[in-house]
C-alpha positions as CSV (number, residue, x, y, z in Angstrom):
1,M,-25.3,32.6,-18.2
2,L,-26.1,32.3,-14.5
3,H,-23.4,33.4,-12.1
4,L,-24.5,31.7,-9.0
5,T,-22.5,30.8,-5.9
6,F,-22.8,27.8,-3.8
7,R,-23.4,30.0,-0.9
8,Q,-26.4,31.8,-2.5
9,L,-27.9,28.4,-3.5
10,S,-27.5,27.0,-0.1
11,V,-29.2,30.0,1.5
12,F,-31.9,29.9,-1.1
13,E,-32.5,26.2,-0.6
14,A,-32.9,26.7,3.2
15,V,-35.4,29.7,2.7
16,A,-37.3,27.7,0.1
17,R,-37.6,24.7,2.4
18,H,-38.7,26.6,5.4
19,L,-40.5,29.5,3.5
20,S,-39.1,31.7,6.2
21,Y,-36.1,34.0,6.3
22,S,-35.8,33.8,10.0
23,R,-35.8,30.0,10.3
24,A,-33.3,29.7,7.3
25,A,-31.1,32.3,9.1
26,Q,-31.3,30.2,12.4
27,E,-30.4,27.0,10.6
28,M,-27.4,28.5,8.7
29,H,-26.2,30.5,11.7
30,L,-26.6,33.8,9.9
31,T,-28.4,37.1,10.6
32,Q,-31.8,37.6,8.9
33,P,-30.4,40.7,7.0
34,A,-27.6,38.5,5.7
35,V,-30.0,35.9,4.4
36,S,-32.1,38.6,2.8
37,M,-29.0,40.0,1.1
38,Q,-28.0,36.7,-0.4
39,I,-31.4,36.1,-1.8
40,K,-31.5,39.6,-3.3
41,Q,-28.2,39.1,-5.0
42,L,-29.4,35.7,-6.3
43,E,-32.6,37.3,-7.7
44,E,-30.5,39.9,-9.4
45,N,-28.3,37.3,-11.0
46,V,-31.3,35.2,-12.1
47,G,-33.1,38.4,-13.3
48,M,-36.5,37.4,-11.8
49,P,-38.1,37.3,-8.3
50,L,-37.9,33.9,-6.6
51,F,-40.2,34.7,-3.7
52,E,-43.4,36.7,-3.4
53,Q,-44.9,37.9,-0.1
54,L,-48.6,37.7,0.7
55,G,-49.4,39.1,4.0
56,K,-46.8,37.9,6.5
57,K,-46.1,34.7,4.4
58,I,-43.6,34.2,1.6
59,Y,-44.2,31.8,-1.4
60,L,-42.0,30.6,-4.2
61,T,-42.6,32.1,-7.6
62,E,-42.6,29.9,-10.7
63,A,-38.9,30.8,-11.1
64,G,-38.4,30.0,-7.5
65,R,-40.0,26.6,-7.8
66,E,-37.8,25.7,-10.8
67,L,-34.6,26.9,-9.0
68,S,-35.6,25.1,-5.8
69,H,-35.6,21.8,-7.8
70,Y,-32.1,22.4,-9.1
71,S,-30.8,23.6,-5.8
72,R,-32.0,20.3,-4.1
73,V,-30.2,18.3,-6.8
74,I,-27.0,20.3,-6.4
75,A,-27.1,20.1,-2.7
76,Q,-27.6,16.3,-2.9
77,Q,-24.6,16.0,-5.2
78,L,-22.5,18.1,-2.9
79,S,-23.5,16.0,0.0
80,E,-22.5,12.9,-2.0
81,A,-19.2,14.4,-2.9
82,E,-18.6,15.2,0.8
83,T,-19.4,11.6,1.7
84,V,-17.0,10.2,-0.9
85,M,-14.2,12.5,0.4
86,N,-14.9,11.5,4.0
87,D,-14.9,7.8,2.9
88,L,-11.5,8.2,1.3
89,K,-10.2,9.8,4.5
90,G,-11.8,7.0,6.5
91,L,-10.4,4.2,4.5
92,Q,-13.8,3.2,3.0
93,R,-12.5,3.6,-0.4
94,G,-9.2,4.0,-2.1
95,R,-6.5,2.3,-4.1
96,L,-3.3,0.7,-2.9
97,K,-0.5,-0.1,-5.3
98,I,2.2,-2.4,-3.9
99,S,5.3,-3.9,-5.5
100,V,7.1,-6.7,-3.8
101,A,10.5,-8.4,-4.4
102,S,9.9,-12.0,-5.7
103,T,11.1,-13.5,-2.4
104,A,8.6,-11.5,-0.4
105,N,5.8,-12.9,-2.5
106,Y,5.9,-16.0,-0.3
107,F,4.2,-14.1,2.5
108,A,3.0,-10.8,1.0
109,P,-0.3,-12.2,-0.3
110,Q,-1.2,-13.4,3.2
111,L,-0.7,-10.0,4.6
112,L,-2.6,-8.2,1.9
113,A,-5.5,-10.7,2.3
114,I,-5.9,-9.7,5.9
115,F,-5.7,-6.0,5.2
116,S,-8.2,-6.4,2.4
117,Q,-10.6,-8.1,4.8
118,R,-10.4,-5.2,7.2
119,F,-11.0,-2.7,4.4
120,P,-13.0,-4.6,1.7
121,T,-13.7,-1.5,-0.4
122,V,-10.1,-0.7,-0.8
123,T,-8.7,-1.9,-4.2
124,V,-5.3,-3.5,-3.9
125,S,-2.9,-3.9,-6.8
126,L,0.1,-6.3,-6.3
127,D,3.1,-6.5,-8.6
128,V,5.8,-9.2,-8.0
129,T,9.1,-8.4,-9.6
130,N,12.8,-8.6,-9.2
131,R,15.0,-6.2,-7.3
132,Q,16.3,-4.3,-10.3
133,A,12.8,-3.7,-11.7
134,L,11.5,-2.8,-8.3
135,L,14.2,-0.1,-7.8
136,A,13.3,1.3,-11.2
137,Q,9.6,1.5,-10.2
138,L,10.6,3.4,-7.0
139,A,12.7,5.8,-9.0
140,N,9.8,6.4,-11.4
141,N,7.2,6.8,-8.6
142,E,5.1,4.0,-10.1
143,M,3.7,2.6,-6.8
144,D,2.7,3.6,-3.3
145,M,5.3,1.5,-1.7
146,A,7.5,-1.6,-2.0
147,I,8.3,-4.6,0.2
148,M,11.9,-5.7,-0.3
149,G,15.2,-6.6,1.4
150,Q,17.8,-4.1,2.3
151,P,17.3,-1.0,0.0
152,P,20.4,0.5,-1.6
153,E,22.1,3.5,-0.2
154,G,22.1,6.8,-2.0
155,L,18.5,6.8,-3.3
156,D,16.1,9.3,-1.7
157,L,14.0,6.6,0.1
158,V,12.3,6.0,3.4
159,A,12.9,2.4,4.5
160,E,11.6,0.9,7.7
161,S,12.2,-2.7,8.9
162,F,9.1,-4.7,9.8
163,M,10.4,-8.3,10.0
164,E,13.5,-10.4,10.1
165,N,14.6,-12.2,6.9
166,P,17.0,-15.1,7.8
167,L,19.0,-16.6,4.9
168,I,19.9,-20.2,5.3
169,V,21.8,-22.9,3.4
170,I,19.6,-25.5,1.7
171,A,20.7,-29.0,0.6
172,P,19.2,-32.2,-0.8
173,V,17.9,-34.4,2.1
174,K,20.5,-37.1,1.2
175,H,23.5,-34.7,1.1
176,P,26.5,-35.9,3.0
177,L,26.4,-32.9,5.3
178,A,22.6,-33.2,6.0
179,A,23.0,-34.6,9.4
180,A,26.3,-32.7,10.4
181,K,26.3,-30.2,13.2
182,K,28.1,-26.8,13.3
183,I,29.6,-27.2,9.9
184,P,32.6,-24.9,9.5
185,L,32.0,-22.3,6.7
186,A,35.3,-23.3,5.1
187,R,33.9,-26.7,4.5
188,L,31.5,-25.2,1.9
189,K,34.2,-23.9,-0.4
190,S,34.3,-27.2,-2.1
191,E,30.5,-27.2,-2.7
192,T,28.8,-25.7,-5.8
193,F,26.2,-23.1,-5.1
194,L,23.1,-22.3,-7.2
195,V,22.7,-18.6,-7.2
196,R,20.1,-15.9,-8.0
197,E,20.8,-13.4,-10.8
198,Q,23.3,-10.5,-10.4
199,G,21.6,-7.7,-8.5
200,S,19.4,-9.9,-6.4
201,G,19.2,-9.0,-2.8
202,T,19.9,-12.6,-1.7
203,R,22.9,-12.8,-4.1
204,I,24.3,-9.6,-2.8
205,A,24.0,-10.7,0.8
206,M,25.5,-14.1,0.0
207,E,28.6,-12.7,-1.7
208,R,29.2,-10.2,1.0
209,F,29.0,-12.8,3.7
210,F,31.5,-15.2,2.1
211,K,33.9,-12.2,1.4
212,Q,33.7,-10.9,4.9
213,H,34.7,-14.4,6.2
214,G,37.4,-14.8,3.6
215,V,35.9,-18.0,2.2
216,P,35.6,-18.4,-1.6
217,F,32.5,-20.1,-3.0
218,Q,31.8,-21.8,-6.3
219,A,28.9,-20.3,-8.1
220,G,27.2,-22.8,-10.4
221,M,24.1,-22.1,-12.4
222,E,22.6,-18.7,-12.2
223,M,18.8,-18.7,-11.8
224,S,16.2,-16.0,-11.9
225,S,13.7,-17.4,-9.3
226,N,13.7,-19.1,-5.9
227,E,11.6,-21.9,-7.3
228,A,14.2,-22.8,-9.9
229,I,16.9,-22.9,-7.2
230,K,14.8,-25.1,-4.9
231,Q,14.1,-27.6,-7.8
232,A,17.8,-27.7,-8.8
233,V,18.9,-28.3,-5.2
234,Q,16.4,-31.1,-4.8
235,A,17.8,-32.6,-8.0
236,G,21.3,-32.6,-6.5
237,L,22.9,-29.9,-8.7
238,G,24.3,-28.0,-5.7
239,L,23.5,-26.1,-2.6
240,G,21.4,-22.9,-2.3
241,I,21.1,-20.0,0.0
242,L,17.6,-18.7,0.3
243,S,15.3,-16.9,2.6
244,L,13.8,-19.2,5.2
245,H,10.4,-17.7,4.2
246,T,10.6,-19.4,0.8
247,I,11.0,-23.0,1.9
248,G,8.2,-23.7,4.4
249,L,6.4,-26.2,2.2
250,E,9.6,-28.1,1.3
251,L,10.6,-28.4,5.0
252,E,7.2,-29.7,5.9
253,T,7.3,-32.3,3.1
254,K,11.0,-33.1,3.8
255,R,12.1,-32.4,0.3
256,L,14.9,-30.0,1.4
257,K,17.3,-29.9,4.4
258,V,18.6,-26.8,6.1
259,L,22.4,-27.3,6.8
260,D,23.6,-26.3,10.3
261,V,26.5,-24.0,9.1
262,K,28.4,-21.8,11.5
263,G,27.6,-18.1,10.9
264,F,24.1,-19.0,9.5
265,P,21.4,-17.8,9.3
266,I,22.6,-14.5,7.7
267,M,20.1,-12.2,9.4
268,R,18.7,-9.7,7.1
269,H,15.4,-7.8,7.3
270,W,12.3,-7.1,5.3
271,Y,11.6,-3.3,4.7
272,V,8.6,-1.3,3.6
273,V,10.0,1.3,1.3
274,H,8.7,4.4,-0.4
275,R,10.1,7.6,-1.9
276,K,11.0,10.3,0.6
277,D,9.0,12.9,-1.4
278,K,5.9,10.5,-1.7
279,R,2.8,11.9,-0.2
280,L,1.2,8.7,1.1
281,S,-2.6,8.4,0.8
282,T,-4.6,7.5,3.9
283,V,-4.9,3.9,2.6
284,A,-1.1,3.7,2.1
285,Q,-0.4,5.1,5.6
286,A,-2.8,2.5,7.1
287,F,-1.0,-0.3,5.2
288,K,2.4,0.8,6.3
289,G,1.3,1.0,9.9
290,F,-0.3,-2.5,9.5
291,L,3.0,-3.9,8.4
292,L,5.1,-2.2,11.1
293,T,2.8,-3.3,13.9
294,E,1.3,-6.6,12.9
295,A,3.2,-8.4,10.2
296,K,5.7,-10.1,12.4
297,Q,3.0,-11.5,14.7
298,I,0.7,-12.6,11.8
299,L,3.5,-14.5,10.1
300,G,4.9,-15.9,13.3
301,H,8.4,-14.5,12.8
């Protein structure tokens, strides 16, 4: 079994290419005796001479010619490995695994599309889930980072706000309060609200807001998606409180109405979140920086 070092092979490859100890030493920034010593050690490991000297010139032996072929292949593979490593550092390759709260999915794909256009060789994986599942993923270190509303206290997380998330009251367009101005919050205690599931960030913020203002609210049907709430509000089954980011299309097509209620919007924020002990890849660091510096401007919020 050959016991070769990369150092010995690289020195040998230089000598074989130049057929000169002195020029190989100059290229590798070594002394000529140091080059000679590396070649001597390599020949001892191989068990055969790799060079022969005729007059003042050196030539490869048959064993030297064979080893020269393999040393070139190895040198090429090492060069390729170095290129791949540098590519990873330079965002030319890499993977990005992102999970987003279901409400954030109304804008997250747009941001990811722009990021992917800038770094087309980066592979992006997007998982859309509810808050409870997202927190479990963070706890189990299953993704690089998450986009969500206010993260809970007590978990060992890093959370940085990158954009406001206004919560508004939505109603059918023909609701009696649709045209009213500065509606007192107390007026809504007689209304039925369609709500997200327990544990939802929107549900938590909604309950906290009404409790802080001492106004009870009637929870009607509980629904697991924003789309279901929007459909039910349009059908006249009650009012809803959702992120403004979720109803852009409905406002444009005049299928829903935002009520002018005192104290609204409830101003929350979107956060990019990851575990405190997570060592972010270069790609993940770049995406986080992209969110913090550009997301608000791109989305016009």
